[in-house]
C-alpha positions in Angstrom: 189.3 121.7 32.7 189.4 125.3 33.3 188.6 127.4 30.0 192.2 129.3 28.3 190.2 131.8 26.0 192.6 134.9 27.0 194.9 133.1 28.7 199.2 132.7 27.6 200.8 129.5 27.5 204.5 130.1 26.7 204.3 133.1 24.6 200.7 131.6 23.0 198.1 134.2 23.1 194.9 131.8 23.3 192.6 133.3 21.1 189.3 131.3 20.8 187.9 127.8 21.0 187.7 125.7 18.7 187.4 121.9 19.4 187.4 119.6 21.6 189.0 115.6 21.9 190.4 113.1 24.2 193.4 114.6 24.8 191.3 117.6 25.8 190.7 121.3 24.1 191.7 122.7 20.8 192.7 126.4 20.5 193.4 128.8 18.2 196.6 131.1 19.5 198.9 133.9 18.4 202.3 133.1 18.2 204.1 136.1 19.7 207.0 135.3 18.6 207.3 134.4 15.4 203.9 135.9 14.5 201.3 133.3 13.5 198.3 131.8 14.1 198.4 128.3 15.8 196.6 125.5 16.8 196.6 124.3 20.8 195.8 121.3 21.7 196.0 121.0 25.5 196.6 117.6 27.4 194.5 116.0 30.2 195.8 115.8 32.8 195.2 112.2 33.6 197.2 111.7 30.2 199.9 113.7 31.3 200.1 112.6 34.6 200.6 108.5 33.5 204.1 108.6 33.3 203.9 105.1 30.4 201.1 107.3 28.0 202.9 110.6 28.4 206.9 108.9 27.6 204.9 107.0 24.8 203.1 110.6 23.5 206.7 112.3 23.7 208.2 109.1 21.1 205.2 109.7 18.7 205.1 113.5 18.6 209.0 113.5 18.0 208.6 111.6 15.3 205.2 112.9 14.1 207.6 116.7 13.9 210.1 114.8 11.8 207.0 114.7 8.7 206.9 117.3 6.5 204.6 116.9 3.9 201.8 120.0 2.5 199.2 117.6 2.9 199.9 116.4 6.4 199.1 119.1 9.2 202.3 119.7 10.9 203.3 119.4 14.7 205.8 122.5 15.9 206.1 120.8 19.7 205.2 119.4 22.4 205.5 122.3 25.3 205.0 122.3 28.7 203.6 125.9 30.7 202.5 126.1 34.7 202.1 122.4 34.6 200.0 122.0 31.5 201.0 120.4 28.2 199.5 121.0 25.2 200.7 121.1 21.3 201.9 123.5 19.4 200.1 122.4 15.8 199.8 123.7 12.2 196.8 126.0 12.0 194.8 124.1 9.4 192.1 126.7 8.3 189.1 125.7 5.9 186.4 123.0 6.9 186.3 119.6 7.1 185.9 116.5 5.2 182.8 115.6 7.0 180.6 118.9 6.7 181.6 118.7 3.2 180.3 115.5 2.5 177.1 116.5 5.1 176.4 118.6 2.4 176.4 116.5 -0.6 178.2 113.6 -2.4 181.1 115.5 -4.4 181.5 115.0 -7.6 183.8 111.8 -9.1 187.2 114.2 -10.3 186.8 116.2 -6.9 186.6 113.1 -4.8 189.4 111.5 -6.4 191.3 114.5 -5.6 191.1 114.9 -2.4 192.1 111.4 -2.4 195.1 111.6 -4.2 196.3 114.1 -1.4 195.0 112.1 1.3 197.0 109.2 -0.5 200.0 111.1 -0.7 199.5 112.0 2.3 199.6 108.9 3.7 202.2 107.3 2.3 204.4 110.2 3.0 203.8 109.2 6.7 203.8 105.0 6.3 207.1 105.5 4.6 208.6 107.8 8.4 207.6 104.5 10.1 203.9 106.5 11.5 200.3 105.0 10.8 197.3 107.5 11.6 194.6 105.0 12.8 192.0 107.6 13.0 191.5 108.5 9.2 187.9 109.5 9.0 186.8 112.0 7.2 185.9 114.4 10.7 190.7 114.4 10.7 191.2 115.3 7.2 190.9 119.7 6.3 189.6 121.1 3.6 190.7 124.7 2.3 189.1 126.7 0.1 192.0 126.6 -2.9 190.8 122.7 -2.4 193.5 121.4 -0.4 194.3 118.8 1.8 195.2 118.9 4.8 195.3 115.5 7.5 195.1 115.9 11.3 196.7 113.9 13.5 199.0 111.3 12.4 200.0 108.7 14.9 198.5 110.4 17.8 195.4 107.7 17.9 198.0 105.5 19.5 200.1 107.8 22.0 196.2 108.5 23.6 194.8 104.9 23.2 194.6 103.4 27.5 197.2 100.5 28.0 194.6 97.5 27.1 191.9 99.6 25.8 189.9 97.9 24.5 188.0 98.6 20.6 184.7 97.4 21.6 184.4 99.7 24.7 182.3 102.8 23.4 184.6 104.5 26.0 188.1 103.9 24.3 186.6 104.5 21.4 185.1 107.5 22.1 189.2 108.8 22.9 189.5 109.9 19.7 192.3 113.2 19.6 190.2 115.1 17.0 186.3 116.3 17.6 185.2 119.1 16.5 182.7 120.7 18.3 179.8 119.1 16.3 180.6 115.9 16.4 179.1 114.6 20.2 177.0 112.2 22.0 176.5 109.3 19.9 177.8 110.8 16.9 181.3 110.9 17.9 181.3 106.9 18.6 179.2 105.9 15.5 182.4 108.4 13.5 185.0 106.3 15.0 183.9 103.2 14.9 182.7 103.8 10.9 185.9 103.7 10.0 187.8 100.8 12.0 189.3 97.8 10.0 188.5 94.8 11.2 191.7 93.5 12.4 191.0 96.5 14.6 187.7 96.4 15.6 188.8 92.4 17.2 191.1 94.2 19.3 194.4 93.1 16.8 197.8 95.2 16.3 196.9 97.8 13.3 199.2 98.4 10.7 199.9 100.3 7.6 196.8 98.3 6.2 194.4 99.7 8.6 194.8 102.9 7.0 194.4 102.0 3.5 190.7 100.5 4.7 190.5 104.0 6.7 191.3 105.0 3.0 188.4 103.4 0.9 186.2 103.8 3.7 186.7 107.7 3.3 186.4 107.4 -0.5 183.8 105.3 -0.6 181.7 108.1 1.7 183.1 110.7 -0.5 181.2 109.1 -3.6 178.0 108.2 -2.4 177.1 110.2 0.2 177.1 107.5 3.4 179.3 105.2 4.9 180.5 102.1 3.6 179.6 100.4 6.9 176.7 101.6 9.2 175.1 100.5 12.6 172.2 102.6 15.2 175.1 102.2 17.9 179.0 101.0 17.8 178.5 97.6 18.3 176.4 97.7 15.8 179.3 99.5 13.4 181.6 96.9 14.4 179.6 93.8 13.7 178.5 95.3 10.1 182.7 96.1 9.6 183.3 92.2 10.0 179.7 90.7 8.6 179.0 93.2 5.4 180.0 94.7 2.3 179.7 97.8 1.4 176.6 98.4 -1.0 178.6 99.2 -4.6 175.1 99.5 -6.2 175.3 103.3 -4.4 178.2 104.2 -6.3 177.8 106.5 -9.2 177.0 104.8 -12.3 180.1 107.2 -14.1 182.6 105.9 -11.4 185.1 103.9 -13.8 186.4 100.6 -12.8 190.4 101.5 -12.2 188.3 103.0 -8.8 186.0 100.7 -7.9 188.0 98.0 -8.2 190.4 100.1 -5.8 188.0 100.2 -3.7 186.8 96.6 -3.6 190.8 96.1 -2.7 191.0 98.8 0.4 187.9 97.2 1.3 189.0 93.8 1.7 188.3 92.3 4.6 191.0 90.1 5.1 194.2 92.5 6.0 196.6 90.4 3.6 194.5 90.5 0.5 194.1 94.2 0.8 196.2 97.4 -0.4 199.7 97.0 1.3 200.7 100.8 0.2 
């Protein structure tokens, strides 16, 4: 893909590249009409030229654009300029939750505050019929004031190739959000590690898949390690289907109510899992 730095798409002047993903490149851009900075996410030609996938994405984008919540990054629009399709989104400043966790486990009170904000964003989306399907620490931005912004709601479904198989590393890697630091095997493990058992089996995902991923994210905030791990994506998914998280690594001070919450979120059978 051609580097867009210095170019103008519509009335958006591309300033710098800030990441890449399954859909293309991610840039910081200046909205010269409204005088604000935004995130521009370009869409790969292989997707934009697929009428079925693009139509599905446009429907998801319209739904997502109707969602207005302080803990969800806003989608401003889906546009095209000189044959380049792109998303215009709120620019969420700060660091990813993945980067914060990499420093050290997050203290319980702080982790629960972040978890509450994530839960509120998820709830607002679910009430509007939107499922994330790719919730993970790399898709959560944390501002310097401690405000959470969830990125890329609904985009995983929109960009999933027809007939894709979650056991295929290429489909796992096709996550819409990917920071520059997440490359190679880390992409596969980073995405597979938060899949619900039903997703790993290739079954239809509903909002309970987001509840599972929420449990994985909260566990990781508290322990500094993933709830399910393996040497590669297939082993990670096998662990999701077979193993239980190591509850012994939770901080000793973790309240019993939080332990129960994690257990209910990470129930392998979605019928036994918290539904909301």
